[in-house]
ROMARKOL-936925 format. One record per residue (C-alpha): residue number from 1; x negated, y negated, z. Coordinates in steps of 0.5 Angstrom, whole numbers, plus 2048, in hexadecimal, padded with zeros to 3 digits. Layout:
+-----+-----+-----+-----+
!   n !  c1 !  c2 !  c3 !
+-----+-----+-----+-----+
! NUM !   X !   Y !   Z !
...
+-----+-----+-----+-----+
# end
This chain:
+-----+-----+-----+-----+
!   n !  c1 !  c2 !  c3 !
+-----+-----+-----+-----+
!   1 ! 821 ! 816 ! 811 !
!   2 ! 826 ! 813 ! 80C !
!   3 ! 829 ! 818 ! 807 !
!   4 ! 828 ! 817 ! 800 !
!   5 ! 82A ! 81A ! 7F9 !
!   6 ! 825 ! 81A ! 7F3 !
!   7 ! 825 ! 81D ! 7EC !
!   8 ! 820 ! 821 ! 7EA !
!   9 ! 81E ! 823 ! 7E3 !
!  10 ! 81E ! 82B ! 7E2 !
!  11 ! 817 ! 82B ! 7E2 !
!  12 ! 816 ! 827 ! 7E8 !
!  13 ! 81B ! 82B ! 7EC !
!  14 ! 817 ! 832 ! 7E9 !
!  15 ! 810 ! 82F ! 7EB !
!  16 ! 813 ! 82C ! 7F2 !
!  17 ! 816 ! 833 ! 7F3 !
!  18 ! 80F ! 837 ! 7F1 !
!  19 ! 80B ! 832 ! 7F6 !
!  20 ! 80F ! 833 ! 7FB !
!  21 ! 80F ! 83B ! 7FB !
!  22 ! 807 ! 83A ! 7FA !
!  23 ! 806 ! 836 ! 800 !
!  24 ! 80C ! 838 ! 804 !
!  25 ! 80F ! 831 ! 805 !
!  26 ! 816 ! 82F ! 804 !
!  27 ! 817 ! 82B ! 7FE !
!  28 ! 81A ! 825 ! 802 !
!  29 ! 813 ! 825 ! 806 !
!  30 ! 80F ! 825 ! 7FF !
!  31 ! 814 ! 81F ! 7FC !
!  32 ! 813 ! 81B ! 803 !
!  33 ! 80B ! 81C ! 802 !
!  34 ! 80B ! 81A ! 7FB !
!  35 ! 80F ! 814 ! 7FD !
!  36 ! 80A ! 812 ! 802 !
!  37 ! 804 ! 813 ! 7FE !
!  38 ! 808 ! 80E ! 7F9 !
!  39 ! 809 ! 809 ! 7FE !
!  40 ! 802 ! 809 ! 800 !
!  41 ! 7FF ! 808 ! 7FA !
!  42 ! 804 ! 803 ! 7F7 !
!  43 ! 803 ! 7FF ! 7FE !
!  44 ! 7FC ! 7FF ! 7FE !
!  45 ! 7FC ! 7FD ! 7F6 !
!  46 ! 801 ! 7F7 ! 7F8 !
!  47 ! 7FD ! 7F5 ! 7FE !
!  48 ! 7F7 ! 7F5 ! 7FA !
!  49 ! 7FA ! 7F1 ! 7F4 !
!  50 ! 7FD ! 7EC ! 7FA !
!  51 ! 7F6 ! 7EB ! 7FC !
!  52 ! 7F3 ! 7EA ! 7F5 !
!  53 ! 7F8 ! 7E5 ! 7F4 !
!  54 ! 7F7 ! 7E1 ! 7FA !
!  55 ! 7EF ! 7E1 ! 7F9 !
!  56 ! 7EC ! 7DA ! 7F8 !
!  57 ! 7F3 ! 7D7 ! 7F9 !
!  58 ! 7EF ! 7D1 ! 7FD !
!  59 ! 7EA ! 7D1 ! 7F8 !
!  60 ! 7E9 ! 7CA ! 7F5 !
!  61 ! 7ED ! 7C6 ! 7FB !
!  62 ! 7EB ! 7BF ! 7FC !
!  63 ! 7F0 ! 7BE ! 802 !
!  64 ! 7ED ! 7C3 ! 807 !
!  65 ! 7E6 ! 7C3 ! 80A !
!  66 ! 7E1 ! 7C8 ! 808 !
!  67 ! 7E2 ! 7CF ! 80C !
!  68 ! 7DB ! 7CF ! 80E !
!  69 ! 7DB ! 7C8 ! 811 !
!  70 ! 7E2 ! 7CA ! 814 !
!  71 ! 7DE ! 7D1 ! 817 !
!  72 ! 7D8 ! 7CD ! 819 !
!  73 ! 7DD ! 7C9 ! 81E !
!  74 ! 7DF ! 7CF ! 821 !
!  75 ! 7D8 ! 7D2 ! 823 !
!  76 ! 7D6 ! 7D1 ! 82A !
!  77 ! 7CF ! 7CF ! 82A !
!  78 ! 7CA ! 7D4 ! 82D !
!  79 ! 7C9 ! 7D3 ! 835 !
+-----+-----+-----+-----+
# end
């Protein structure tokens, strides 16, 4: 792990301390969990945004074959 210093408001510090006492967990553990949750949420939204942006990028292309035509060439005839 990497040691990192952060600044919290007095309210954040008090609430974090209360939650730590209530749950029996260390404040640093709670902070790491919150950071992990934010990374997961933002990472998921970022992936969705990239997929939405990429959707249909080949639509209306005239310089390539239709996907169904290409895919049909890959299919093996039933024996």
